[in-house]
Every structure is written in structure tokens, then in C-alpha cells.
N, C-alpha and C positions, 0 to 999 in steps of 0.2 A: 075327499070323503063326502058322504052325504050329510045332510043336516041332521038326521037321526043319530049318526054316529057321533056328531059334535055337541049334542044337546047337554052333556055333562061336563064339557070342557072347562067351564067357568070354575065349578066346584073342584075338579081334579087339578087345575092350575093352582088354585089356592092351597090345596094339600101339597102339591109338589114344591111350591115356594116355601111353605113352612117346613116341610121334611128336609129340604136342602140337597139331598143326593139320592141316587136310584136305590141304594141299599136300604135306606129308611122308608122310601116310597113302597117298596115291596113288602118289607117287614110290617108296615103299617096296614097295608091292605089284606095281607093274610092273617094278620092279628084280628082285623075286623071280622074277616070270615069266620075265624075260629070263636070269637066271642059272641057275635050276633047272628050266626046262621049254623045250620047243622051240616055244613059241608064236611067238616072233619069228624063230627060225632055221629052223623047219620050214615056215613058211608063206611061199610064193613071191609070193602076191598080197596087196599092202598093203590094198587096198580090202576084201578078204575079211576080214582080220584086224580091220580097223577096224569093219567092219559087225557082226561078232560082238560086239565091245565095246559098240557103240552099241545092239545088240539088247537087252542086258541093262540098259544104262543107261535106256533108253526105258521098259522093263518096270517098273523101280523108280521112274522119274520119275512115271509115271502113278499108282503106288500112293501115292507121297509126296504128289502133288497132291490126290489124293482125301482123304488124312488131313488135309492142310492146310485143305481146304474144309470138312470136317467139324468141325475144331477151331474154324475162324472162325465157323461157324453156332452151335456151342455157346457161343462167347464172346458172340455177338450176343444169343442167347436170355438168357444169364446177365446181360448188361449191361441189357437191358429189364427183366428181373425186379428187378434192383437199383435202376433208376430208378423203377419202380413203387413198390417198398417205400420209396425215399427220398421220393417225393412223398406217399405215404400218411403216412409218419412226419412230414413237414413239416406236412401239413394237421392232423394230430393234435396236434402240438406248438403250432401257431397257435391251434387251438381251446382248448387247455388254457391257453395264455397269456391269451387273451381272457376265458376264464371266471375265471381268476385275478384279472385286472384288474377284472372286474365285482364279484367278491366283495370286493376291497379297497376298491372305491368305495362298496359298500353298507355295509361296516364303518365307513368314514369318515363316511358320512351318519348312521349310528347313534350316533356319538359324541356325548356330552352337549355341548350348546352353552352358551356363557357368557351368562347374562342378568343385567342389572342389578336389583338388589333394595334395599329400604330396609333400614336398620339393625334395625327390628323384624322384618322378615321374615327377615333373616339370623340374628338370635337364635333366632327360631322354628325355622328349618330346622336350626341346630346342635343345639337341644334335642331335636328329633325324631330327628335322627341318633344322638345320644348314647343316647336311650332304646332305640332300634332296635338299636344296636350292643351294648348290655348284654344285650338279650334273645337276640341271635343269637350271642353271643360263643362259649358252649359248643357250640352246634351247629356253628359254623364251625371251631373247633379240632378236633372230633371228624371233621368232613369232611376237613380238611387232613391229619390223621393217617393216614387211609385212602388218600389220594391217592398213586399210585406216583411214584418219582423221575423227573424231567423226561428225556425221550428224548435219549440222547446227552449228558446233563448240560446240555442248552441249551434252545432253545425256537423258536417260529415267530411272525413278525410278518406284516403284510400285505405287506412288501417282501422278506423274506428268512427263511431258516431257518439255524439255527446250532447247533453242537455244541462242546464244549470238553473239554480235560484240564486239569490244574493249570497246565501251561506253555504251552498254545497254544489258539487257536480256529480253527474251520473255519466260514466264512460262505458260504452258497449263495444267490445272488441270480439270479433269472430275468430274462432279457432277451428281446426279440423273437427268435423263431427265425430262423436264417440269418445272424445277426450275425457279422461277421469280427472277428478279435482287434485289427486296426488301428483299429477304430471304437471300441474300449473306452478309457474314460478313468478311471484308477484311481490316486488319490493317497493314500499312507498316511503320516501324520505320526506324531509321538511320542505324540499323543493325539486325533488327528483322522482322519477317514476321508471321502473323496470317491470316489463311483463313478457313472459314467453313460456315455452314448453321445456322440460328438462331434456338435455342433450341436443337441443336446436337453438339456432340463432334468435336472439331476442325480437320480439315483435315491436315493443316500445321500449326505448332506452334514451332518456334524455332529461333535460331540465324543464321543469313545470313553469307555466306562465307566471305563477306567484307562489308565495309560501303557503303551506297547508298545515293541518294538524294530524300528523301520522297516527297518533294513538286513536283518533276518532275516525279513521279511515278503514274501509274493509272491501273485500271482494267476494264474490260468489259465482259459481258456475251454473249457468242456466241452460237446461236441456241439453247438457254435454256438448254445447257448440258456441256458446257466447259467455265471455267472462264480463260480468258487470262489476265495475269498480265505483264505490262510493267515496267521494273525496270532499272532506270538510275544509273550507277555505279559512285561512288564518284571519284574513280581513273579510268579515262577512257584510261589508257595505260597498263592495265593488264588484262590477261584472267583468267577466274575463273575455278577452277576445279570442282566445285559443286555449287549448289545454296544454300542448307541448310547444315550447319555444321552436320557431321556425316552420310550424305547420300554418295552413291557411287560416286567416282569422275572420271574424265576423264584425259588423257594424253595431257596436253596443248601443249607439244613439237611437237605434230602431226598436230596442227592447222595451216592452211596455209590461211591467209586472201585473199579475193578475189581481184583481180586487179582492178575491178570497185569500190570496197569499198576504196582501197588505193588512187585511182585517185581522190576521193571526198575530201581527206585530204589536208591541206595546205602544202606547201614545207617542212617546218621544221618539222611538225608532221609526215609526210609521211616518211622522211629520219630516224626519231627516230624509228618507227614502223618497217620499213624494216631492220634496224640494229638490233633491238630486236629479230626479226624472224630469221635473219641469224645467230645470236649468239646461239639461241636456237637450231637450226638444227646442227650447228657446234658441240656444247656440246653433243648433242645426238649421234653424229658420232665419238666423241672423238677427235675432231680436234680443232685447235686454234680458239679463238673468233676473232672479228675484232680488238679489242684493243690489244690483244696479238700479232696479225700479224703486227700492227703498231710498238709496242715495238721491234719485231724482226728485223723489217726493220731499225729502228734506230741503233740497236746494230750491224747489218751488215755494215751500213754505218761508224759507229765508228771503226769497225774492219778494214775496207778497208782504213780508214784515218790513223790508227796506226798499220802497219803491223809488227812492232818490238815487239808488245805485243802477248803473247801466251794465247789463249783461249781454247786450246784443251782439258784441264782438268777442265774447269769452269763449274759449275752446275748453270744454270740459272732458276729462278722461276719468271714466268711473272705474276703469280696471276690470279685471275678471275674465277678460277674453270673450266677452259677449259681443252681440251685434251692435249695442248702443242704439243710435238712431233717434235720440230725443231732440226735438226741435227747441231751439233757444228763443 
């Protein structure tokens, strides 16, 4: 519409808002015409007045119908575009799901198979492994030290991807695209997890790495292709090496909690977490833990207070499984 047509919109919108409905708006307008103009009193021919009203009604009816058809056409085009995108996305999701299933199948086929051997062959295999292990130990340790922390403090298996914080886990399981929530079967026990689709073999079925709080756990279906399971740990002060017992684990020594997450903890809990992470790093480097350092400081103070005592041949065991390494 032109600016000329819209110049009274502010006033008319105010009237419409106060009137509340179309009947009241029309009644108010014709009441105004009757009280303040000669539209009804000055016109002797009812048909003439009626035709005048209908003239402008028909004018705006045609404009309104044209706008309606244009809007319907825009909606139709948008719906077709959405359908095309949805079909393309569905096809892509199905291809990705099939590809993931094929990769999982290949990995399973590549897993070492159990073969029966004699005692002599078993001893020979053990001896070879021991020899190879000693030769590669230093190389593996150097390689491990260079590896970055696991993404999201979790890992990936052939069936799911997972992340974790100290208190909770997020498990993401791919299901066939287009699945409905009512088809999902998910049962989270205190130390067990079952997940699958109705009428089909379970995708996950086994014992969890540690105990959880079932009442605080939940699952949701994301984009009809991924089941996201939120699991609350029973012990919120330990990192998990895996989700399900028997699955590939991660090296929790490499986990470094985000500063933002630590700042969310209360003072005492944060100190405990920081101490735990410091001790893990120290042990990984073969160095003394925080408790061992305190014990060493106490011993040094005792030695300083008693110079007459000879500790040169003393062997001190601070305990705790750390690296030790304090000079006497």
C-alpha cells in the first residue's frame, strides 16, 4: 500500500486494539458515521448508500484475496523447499548410518579371534610379548605423553560417542534415521544400561563402569536419529575410563578439567578436584604426589631440628604410589 493509504494506521490500530474484535470495530465506525456525518440522514436512497459501502468493500476484498493467494503460493513454495531439504537430509542421514554400520562391522571383523593353543605355544607367545613389550615400553610412553586429552573427556566406540564431567556423562547413540521416540527402549539401572528399538536386538546391554543415580538420568531423541543419554554418576569425584564394561577405555590421567567448570564448584570441592588432578599428573610423570611432598617437608624440618641424627643411609617410603625421588 502507498503511504497515503497508511497515514491513518496509527489511529485505526489504536481503535482496533481498544475495540477488541471486528464486530465492535464495524459497529464503532458506522456509529461514528451516523452520529457525526450525514451519511445516513442525508441519503434518501438506501440502495445508493449500501452500494457506496459495497463499492469500497469489493475494492479491498479483491486486494485482500490477491494478497491471500500470493501468501498461499509463497507458503506452497516454502513447503516444497522444506520437503526437498528434509528428503535430502533423510537420505544423507541414512547413508551416514549405513556407512557407520559398515565401519562397525569391519572393525568387529578385524578384532582378534580366540584360538586354542598348547601350553608350549602359550609360553612362547607370552615370552615374545614380554620381550616386545620391554623393547617398545619407552617408545609407547613417549607416544602417550604427546597424545592430547580425549575430546570431551570421553571417547568413541563402534556403537556410541560419549563425553563426561566429574559428575555426569553424555552418551550419543546413533539409531536408524526417522525413528520415533515411542520406538525407543531405554532402561537405566543403578549399574546397568539397556538401549534399543522395540522388536529389535538391543544396541546397548550391559554393566556400566560404575554406579549411577537412575532417578537423575534421562534420555532424549535428537533429530530422530540420535539418542542422547544423560547419566548422573553416583560418585561425582571420579573420572570414568569407559561407559560400558568391556568397551575400549581412555587414559584418565590425560584429562584436564576446564577452569570454567572448576570455578563452578564450591571451595572445598574445587580444592579436592585440583589436588586429585595434580596428583594424577605427578604420578604420570613419576614425581611425588602432594601428600608425599608434605611428608617430605615434615621430614626435612625434623632433620633440621636434629642435626645430630644421620639419615644418609635411611630409606624412606612415603607410600601413595607416587614417583618419590626425594634426595636424602
